[in-house]
C-alpha positions in Angstrom: -2.3 -52.5 -39.3 -4.2 -49.8 -37.3 -5.5 -46.7 -38.9 -3.2 -43.7 -38.7 -5.1 -40.5 -38.1 -4.6 -37.8 -40.7 -1.7 -39.5 -42.5 -3.4 -38.5 -45.8 -4.8 -35.2 -44.7 -4.9 -32.8 -47.7 -4.0 -35.6 -50.2 -6.1 -36.8 -53.1 -5.8 -40.2 -54.7 -6.9 -42.0 -57.8 -7.2 -45.8 -57.2 -7.8 -48.0 -60.3 -9.6 -51.2 -59.7 -11.1 -49.4 -56.8 -14.5 -51.1 -56.6 -13.2 -54.3 -55.0 -10.3 -56.2 -53.4 -7.0 -54.5 -52.8 -8.1 -51.3 -54.7 -11.1 -50.9 -52.5 -9.3 -51.5 -49.2 -6.5 -49.2 -50.2 -9.0 -46.4 -51.1 -10.9 -47.0 -47.9 -7.8 -46.7 -45.7 -6.7 -43.5 -47.5 -10.1 -42.0 -46.8 -10.1 -43.2 -43.2 -6.7 -41.5 -42.8 -7.9 -38.1 -44.0 -7.5 -38.3 -47.8 -10.0 -37.9 -50.7 -10.3 -40.7 -53.2 -11.5 -41.1 -56.8 -12.4 -44.7 -57.5 -11.9 -46.1 -61.0 -13.4 -49.3 -62.1 -14.7 -50.8 -65.4 -17.8 -52.4 -63.6 -20.4 -49.6 -63.1 -22.5 -51.5 -60.7 -19.6 -52.5 -58.4 -18.3 -48.9 -58.7 -21.7 -47.5 -57.6 -21.8 -49.8 -54.6 -18.2 -49.1 -53.6 -18.7 -45.3 -53.9 -21.7 -45.6 -51.6 -19.8 -47.6 -49.1 -17.0 -45.0 -49.1 -19.2 -42.0 -48.3 -17.9 -39.0 -50.2 -15.7 -41.0 -52.6 -15.8 -40.0 -56.3 -16.4 -42.8 -58.7 -15.5 -42.9 -62.4 -16.2 -45.8 -64.8 -12.9 -46.3 -66.7 -11.5 -49.0 -68.8 -7.8 -48.5 -68.3 -7.0 -50.5 -71.4 -8.3 -47.5 -73.4 -6.1 -44.4 -73.5 -9.0 -42.2 -74.4 -11.0 -43.5 -71.4 -8.0 -42.8 -69.1 -7.7 -39.2 -70.5 -11.3 -38.6 -69.7 -11.1 -40.3 -66.3 -8.1 -38.1 -65.3 -10.0 -35.0 -66.3 -13.1 -36.1 -64.3 -11.0 -37.0 -61.2 -9.1 -33.7 -61.4 -12.4 -31.7 -61.6 -13.7 -33.6 -58.6 -10.6 -33.6 -56.4 -8.9 -30.4 -57.5 -5.4 -32.0 -57.6 -4.0 -35.6 -57.7 -1.3 -36.5 -55.3 -1.5 -40.3 -55.3 -2.0 -42.9 -58.0 -2.5 -46.5 -57.1 -2.6 -48.8 -60.2 -4.5 -51.8 -58.9 -6.7 -52.7 -61.9 -5.8 -56.1 -63.3 -7.0 -59.5 -64.6 -5.5 -62.9 -64.7 -6.5 -64.1 -68.2 -6.6 -67.7 -69.3 -4.8 -70.3 -67.2 -3.5 -72.7 -69.9 -0.2 -73.6 -71.6 1.3 -71.2 -74.1 0.5 -73.6 -77.0 -3.2 -73.2 -76.2 -3.2 -69.6 -75.0 -6.0 -67.6 -76.7 -4.6 -64.6 -78.6 -7.5 -62.4 -77.5 -6.8 -63.3 -73.8 -3.1 -62.5 -74.2 -3.9 -59.1 -75.7 -6.5 -58.3 -73.1 -4.2 -59.1 -70.2 -1.3 -57.0 -71.6 -3.6 -54.1 -72.4 -5.2 -53.9 -68.9 -2.3 -55.0 -66.7 0.6 -53.2 -68.5 -0.6 -50.7 -71.0 -3.2 -49.5 -68.5 -0.5 -48.7 -66.0 1.4 -46.8 -68.7 -1.7 -44.8 -69.8 -2.6 -43.8 -66.2 1.0 -42.8 -65.3 1.4 -40.9 -68.6 -1.7 -38.8 -67.9 -1.3 -38.3 -64.1 2.5 -37.6 -63.9 2.1 -34.1 -65.5 -0.4 -33.1 -62.8 2.0 -34.3 -60.1 4.8 -32.3 -61.7 2.7 -29.2 -61.6 2.2 -29.7 -57.9 5.8 -30.8 -57.2 4.6 -33.9 -55.3 3.4 -37.4 -56.1 3.3 -41.0 -55.0 2.7 -43.8 -57.5 2.2 -47.4 -56.5 1.9 -50.0 -59.2 0.6 -53.4 -58.2 2.7 -56.1 -59.8 3.0 -59.8 -58.6 5.6 -62.4 -57.7 4.6 -63.9 -61.0 6.4 -61.1 -62.6 9.6 -62.2 -60.8 9.4 -65.9 -61.0 6.8 -66.7 -63.6 3.8 -69.0 -62.9 3.3 -72.0 -65.3 0.1 -71.7 -67.4 -0.1 -68.0 -66.6 2.2 -66.6 -69.3 0.3 -63.4 -70.1 -0.2 -62.5 -66.4 3.4 -63.2 -65.6 4.7 -61.3 -68.6 2.4 -58.3 -67.9 3.5 -58.1 -64.2 7.2 -58.4 -65.2 6.5 -55.4 -67.5 5.0 -53.5 -64.6 8.2 -54.0 -62.5 10.4 -52.9 -65.4 8.2 -49.9 -66.1 8.2 -48.9 -62.5 12.0 -49.0 -62.3 12.3 -46.8 -65.4 9.7 -44.2 -64.4 11.0 -44.0 -60.8 14.5 -43.1 -62.1 13.0 -40.6 -64.5 11.2 -38.8 -61.7 13.8 -39.4 -58.8 14.6 -35.7 -58.3 11.0 -34.4 -58.7 9.5 -35.5 -55.4 7.4 -38.0 -57.2 8.2 -41.5 -56.0 7.2 -44.6 -58.0 7.3 -48.1 -56.5 5.7 -51.4 -57.2 4.4 -54.1 -54.9 4.8 -57.8 -55.7 2.3 -59.8 -53.7 2.1 -63.6 -53.6 -1.4 -64.9 -53.9 -3.7 -63.2 -51.4 -7.4 -63.6 -50.6 -9.0 -61.3 -53.2 -11.8 -61.3 -55.8 -9.1 -61.9 -58.5 -8.9 -65.5 -57.3 -12.4 -66.0 -58.8 -10.7 -65.8 -62.2 -8.4 -68.8 -61.5 -9.0 -72.5 -61.2 -8.7 -73.9 -57.7 -5.7 -76.1 -58.9 -3.7 -72.9 -59.8 -4.6 -71.3 -56.4 -3.3 -74.4 -54.6 -0.1 -74.3 -56.7 0.5 -70.7 -55.6 -0.3 -71.5 -52.0 2.2 -74.4 -52.0 5.0 -72.0 -53.0 4.5 -69.8 -49.9 6.6 -70.8 -47.0 4.1 -69.4 -44.5 1.6 -71.9 -45.9 -1.2 -69.5 -46.3 -2.6 -66.9 -48.7 -2.0 -63.3 -47.8 -4.8 -61.1 -46.5 -5.9 -58.1 -48.6 -5.6 -55.8 -45.6 -1.9 -56.8 -45.2 -1.2 -55.7 -48.8 -3.2 -52.5 -48.4 -1.1 -51.5 -45.4 2.1 -51.7 -47.5 0.5 -49.9 -50.4 -0.6 -47.1 -48.2 2.8 -46.6 -46.7 4.3 -46.4 -50.2 1.5 -43.9 -51.1 2.3 -41.7 -48.1 4.8 -39.0 -47.2 6.4 -41.5 -44.8 7.9 -43.1 -47.9 10.6 -40.5 -48.8 13.7 -42.3 -49.9 12.5 -45.3 -51.8 11.7 -45.1 -55.5 12.0 -47.3 -58.6 11.8 -50.2 -56.1 9.9 -53.5 -55.8 8.4 -54.4 -52.4 7.6 -58.0 -51.8 4.7 -59.2 -49.6 4.9 -62.9 -50.3 5.0 -64.9 -47.1 8.6 -65.7 -47.8 8.1 -66.9 -51.4 10.3 -64.3 -53.0 13.4 -63.0 -51.2 15.1 -61.0 -54.0 
């Protein structure tokens, strides 16, 4: 997972959820490999700290569940970067971890609005910029939960299944435009998102992984960066597993 010099030279990226975890490591690697990044996050304090760590990174406080906020965020990023070549949709939450019969309505709506509608809003506003330039790479972070479903995580599982289906649709729409759209379906990996889950749920997910361990965030970032690069040239509308053997379809 070594850094590749200048792989992203001349390329500009928007990374949602970019202040921590997978989003931050992806943005960091894009920058280290010659690209420019605009970090999006809904946490202003974390965003400020992340932007300082990535010297030269542009930070925008954006709640991706709001279409108006996304429109403003895209305008701010375009003004700062000049063009947008890459979009990594990494922002997401887990929501409540309870049976459907007890699932809070407000948690269901919040998870779907951030995890699924947020991906749609970001793609809707960024795709026209990519079409203008005749180039683009979009990577949507889904989950093995979107393929298999995790018990007591109905909103998260449903939202990530939606991301997979949305990716397939958009990828086929744009297949002849030099804009490639793919999704990544990680199993559980060591990331701040685990802080939103009870330990019992984390152990359940670990038990489903044949390798017997959680993934490392850097491992997932390496895959995301390949999909976000020009090296990825004949894959679109696809789903890429990184699951330690949990999912094989």
